[in-house]
C-alpha positions in Angstrom: 26.5 49.8 -0.7 23.3 49.8 0.8 21.5 49.7 -2.4 23.4 47.1 -3.9 23.1 45.0 -0.8 19.2 45.5 -0.9 19.0 44.8 -4.6 21.2 41.4 -3.8 18.6 40.3 -1.0 15.8 40.9 -3.5 17.6 38.7 -6.1 18.2 36.1 -3.6 14.5 36.2 -2.4 13.4 36.0 -6.1 15.4 33.0 -6.7 14.1 31.1 -3.9 10.4 31.8 -5.1 11.4 30.5 -8.4 12.9 27.2 -6.9 9.8 26.6 -4.8 7.5 27.2 -7.8 9.5 24.7 -10.1 9.7 22.3 -7.0 6.1 22.2 -6.0 3.6 24.4 -8.3 4.5 22.6 -11.5 4.1 19.2 -10.0 1.1 17.3 -10.8 1.2 15.0 -7.7 -1.3 12.6 -8.8 0.3 11.9 -12.1 3.7 11.5 -10.3 2.3 9.0 -8.1 0.6 7.2 -11.3 3.8 7.3 -12.8 5.8 5.7 -9.8 3.3 2.9 -9.6 3.6 2.2 -13.3 7.2 2.1 -13.2 7.4 -0.2 -10.1 5.0 -2.3 -12.0 7.1 -2.4 -15.3 10.3 -3.2 -13.4 8.5 -6.1 -11.3 6.8 -7.4 -14.2 9.8 -7.5 -16.4 11.3 -9.7 -13.9 8.4 -11.9 -13.2 5.4 -11.6 -15.5 2.9 -13.2 -13.1 4.0 -10.6 -10.2 0.9 -8.7 -8.8 0.8 -5.0 -8.1 -1.8 -4.1 -5.6 -1.9 -0.2 -4.5 -3.9 0.5 -1.3 -6.0 3.6 -1.0 -5.5 6.7 -3.3 -8.5 5.4 -5.7 -8.5 8.7 -7.3 -5.6 7.6 -9.4 -8.0 5.1 -11.3 -9.3 7.7 -13.3 -7.6 10.4 -15.5 -9.2 13.6 -14.0 -9.2 12.0 -10.3 -12.8 12.2 -10.1 -15.5 9.4 -9.3 -17.1 9.9 -12.6 -14.2 10.4 -14.6 -12.7 8.0 -17.5 -10.7 5.1 -16.2 -6.9 5.6 -16.6 -6.4 2.7 -18.8 -2.5 2.6 -18.7 -2.6 2.7 -14.9 -5.4 0.1 -14.7 -3.5 -2.0 -16.8 -0.3 -1.7 -14.5 -2.1 -3.0 -11.6 -3.8 -6.4 -10.4 -6.2 -5.2 -7.7 -7.2 -2.0 -6.0 -7.3 -2.2 -2.2 -9.0 0.3 0.1 -8.9 0.7 3.8 -12.5 1.5 6.0 -14.7 1.3 3.1 -17.7 0.3 5.3 -16.2 0.4 8.7 -13.4 2.2 10.4 -12.7 4.9 8.1 -12.8 7.5 10.9 -12.8 5.3 13.9 -12.8 1.7 14.6 -15.9 -0.2 14.9 -17.8 2.8 13.6 -19.7 2.7 10.1 -17.9 4.8 7.4 -20.2 7.9 6.5 -22.4 6.9 3.6 -21.0 9.7 1.6 -17.7 8.6 1.7 -18.6 5.1 1.0 -20.5 6.1 -2.0 -17.6 8.3 -3.3 -15.1 5.7 -3.1 -17.4 2.9 -4.3 -17.5 4.9 -7.6 -13.9 4.6 -8.3 -13.7 1.1 -7.0 -16.6 -0.1 -9.3 -14.7 1.2 -12.3 -11.6 -0.9 -11.5 -14.0 -4.0 -10.9 -15.7 -3.4 -14.2 -12.2 -3.5 -15.7 -11.4 -6.8 -14.2 -9.4 -5.9 -11.2 -10.0 -7.6 -7.8 -11.0 -5.2 -5.1 -9.7 -5.8 -1.7 -11.3 -4.2 1.2 -10.0 -4.0 4.9 -12.7 -2.8 7.3 -11.8 -2.3 11.0 -14.4 -3.3 13.5 -14.9 -6.0 16.0 -18.6 -6.1 17.0 -20.0 -9.4 15.7 -22.8 -7.7 13.8 -20.5 -5.1 12.2 -18.0 -7.9 11.2 -21.2 -9.7 9.5 -22.4 -6.7 7.9 -18.9 -5.8 6.6 -18.8 -9.1 4.7 -22.3 -9.0 3.5 -21.7 -5.6 2.0 -18.7 -6.5 0.4 -20.2 -9.6 -1.2 -23.1 -7.8 -2.6 -20.6 -5.1 -4.2 -18.5 -8.1 -5.8 -15.5 -7.1 -3.4 -13.1 -9.3 -1.4 -13.4 -8.3 2.2 -11.2 -8.6 5.3 -12.2 -7.3 8.8 -9.2 -6.6 10.9 -10.4 -6.6 14.8 -7.3 -4.7 15.7 -6.0 -1.7 13.6 -2.4 -2.9 14.6 -2.9 -5.9 11.9 -1.4 -8.1 14.4 -3.4 -11.1 14.7 -5.1 -14.0 12.8 -8.9 -13.4 13.3 -10.8 -15.9 15.4 -13.7 -15.9 13.1 -13.8 -18.4 10.4 -12.4 -17.5 7.0 -14.9 -16.1 4.8 -15.9 -18.1 1.6 -13.4 -20.9 2.6 -12.4 -22.8 -0.3 -9.6 -25.5 -1.6 -9.3 -23.8 -5.0 -6.0 -23.0 -6.5 -5.3 -19.2 -6.7 -3.3 -17.9 -9.4 -4.0 -14.2 -9.3 -5.9 -11.6 -7.0 -9.1 -11.7 -9.0 -9.5 -15.2 -8.1 -9.1 -14.8 -4.2 -12.4 -15.0 -2.2 -10.6 -14.0 0.9 -7.3 -12.8 2.1 -5.4 -12.2 5.5 -3.6 -8.9 6.1 -1.4 -9.2 9.0 1.7 -6.8 9.2 3.0 -6.9 12.8 3.5 -10.3 14.2 4.7 -9.2 17.6 2.1 -11.3 19.3 3.9 -14.6 18.2 6.9 -15.9 20.0 9.3 -16.2 17.2 9.2 -16.5 13.5 8.8 -20.2 13.3 5.4 -20.0 15.3 4.4 -17.2 13.1 5.2 -19.3 9.9 3.3 -22.2 11.5 0.2 -20.1 12.4 0.0 -18.7 8.7 0.6 -22.4 7.2 -2.4 -23.6 9.3 -4.9 -21.1 7.7 -7.1 -21.4 4.6 -6.6 -17.6 3.3 -6.5 -17.5 -0.4 -4.2 -14.5 -0.3 -1.6 -13.5 2.7 -0.5 -10.0 2.8 2.6 -9.7 5.3 5.6 -7.9 5.6 9.0 -8.9 3.9 10.6 -8.7 7.7 9.9 -10.3 10.8 9.9 -8.3 14.0 13.7 -9.0 14.7 14.5 -7.2 11.3 15.5 -10.6 9.4 13.8 -11.1 6.0 11.8 -14.0 5.3 13.6 -16.5 3.2 12.6 -18.0 -0.3 12.0 -21.3 1.4 10.1 -20.0 4.1 7.9 -17.9 1.7 7.4 -20.9 -0.8 6.1 -23.0 2.4 3.1 -20.5 3.0 1.9 -20.9 -0.7 -0.2 -23.9 0.3 -3.3 -23.5 2.2 -4.1 -25.9 5.0 -6.7 -27.6 2.9 -4.1 -28.2 0.1 -5.0 -25.5 -2.4 -2.5 -23.1 -3.9 -2.5 -19.5 -2.6 -0.7 -16.0 -3.1 1.6 -14.4 -0.7 2.1 -10.7 -1.0 4.6 -8.3 0.7 3.8 -4.8 2.0 5.8 -2.0 1.1 5.3 1.6 1.7 6.1 3.9 -1.2 4.8 7.3 -0.1 6.6 7.4 3.3 9.8 6.4 4.5 10.2 4.3 7.9 13.1 4.7 10.0 13.0 1.2 11.3 13.8 0.0 7.7 17.0 -1.6 6.8 17.5 1.5 4.2 17.3 4.0 6.8 20.5 6.1 7.3 20.9 7.3 10.9 22.5 10.5 9.5 18.9 11.5 8.2 17.8 12.1 11.8 19.9 15.1 12.0 20.6 16.0 8.3 17.7 15.1 6.0 18.1 14.4 2.4 16.2 16.9 0.0 13.5 14.1 -0.7 12.7 13.6 3.0 9.8 15.6 4.5 8.4 15.8 8.0 7.4 13.0 10.5 3.7 11.9 10.0 2.3 13.0 13.5 0.0 9.9 13.6 2.7 7.2 13.0 5.9 7.7 14.8 9.1 6.9 12.8 7.1 7.4 9.3 8.2 10.4 7.1 6.6 11.9 4.2 8.6 11.7 1.0 9.1 13.4 -2.3 8.1 10.2 -3.9 8.8 11.7 -7.3 12.5 12.2 -6.5 15.0 9.9 -8.1 16.7 9.1 -4.9 13.6 7.8 -3.1 12.6 5.9 -6.0 16.0 4.1 -6.2 15.4 2.9 -2.7 12.1 1.2 -3.8 12.8 -0.1 -7.2 15.2 -0.4 -10.2 18.3 -2.1 -9.0 19.6 -5.0 -7.1 19.7 -3.3 -3.9 16.0 -2.0 -4.0 13.2 -3.1 -1.7 11.1 -4.2 -4.3 14.0 -6.5 -5.5 14.5 -7.9 -2.2 10.7 -8.7 -2.2 10.9 -10.4 -5.7 14.1 -12.3 -4.6 12.3 -13.6 -1.5 9.7 -15.3 -3.9 6.6 -13.2 -3.1 3.9 -13.4 -5.7 3.3 -9.5 -5.5 3.7 -6.1 -3.9 1.1 -4.3 -1.7 1.8 -0.8 -2.3 0.8 1.5 0.9 0.7 5.4 0.9 -0.5 5.8 -2.3 -2.6 8.6 -1.4 0.8 10.5 -0.3 -0.3 12.9 -3.0 -3.2 14.5 -0.8 -0.5 15.5 1.6 1.2 17.7 -1.1 -1.9 18.8 -2.7 -3.2 20.1 0.6 0.0 22.1 1.2 1.1 23.4 -2.1 
């Protein structure tokens, strides 16, 4: 009996090892994220051909082998309309501190490939010193990128500095934008009306905001439509933020049962962002929350009248590559 029990334990252990290897070791985490983004793009553009897809960070996905000198991934490149990057010149490691030169040069090799393939490059730097703000915009101009300087990491305010490269042109795609505003947390505004009025009064070519206000209510198609004209009369784009590499426990889709009984695709909480959880983004159950059906997050964004989706936590592949 003891011998049989021992063999049974060995078989059980072996099965677990095989399952783990199937679950992680055979997965190309970069390719799975590429496929996720491309499928999101295909779904959205089948509904609205002019809908823009803008991934933030994860620039390694731009090349086939994930290396800065690698060949551009043409299928992925065709699926996106811009590439966004945080902290290219300031704030990569610490706010108001210049990004290490080697990091900037490494990222620029990817970004320049996308730029040369007619993609807008949207850079968000985090700094607040006047000389750093000016330097950030100058460096972005020199590189051919479109820059935004966030003086708060919380992305909770409209900068007091004048809009960079203000213009009254009509903007129909991200590549035409000469500036943008990235504002996700409108908690400093008294209510939704004051927030919308403040946005309407600006001359930014592109607005990146959340689908939901602080009170959890989604912006209506009428409210989003009212944001699409700049104060000077020019047309602009309004794009919605959406995290596809982490689940957020303050979103409408969160099931409170997950707090004690997590689904298989839900990973551990991000220690740097309370309430954000890593996900196995290649799993069907998570992807169905994001796109592909009438109740999906992306469909809500499209139905609200946004011009595009700003996909965050694209670099979630790094989390899995480092651990498995």
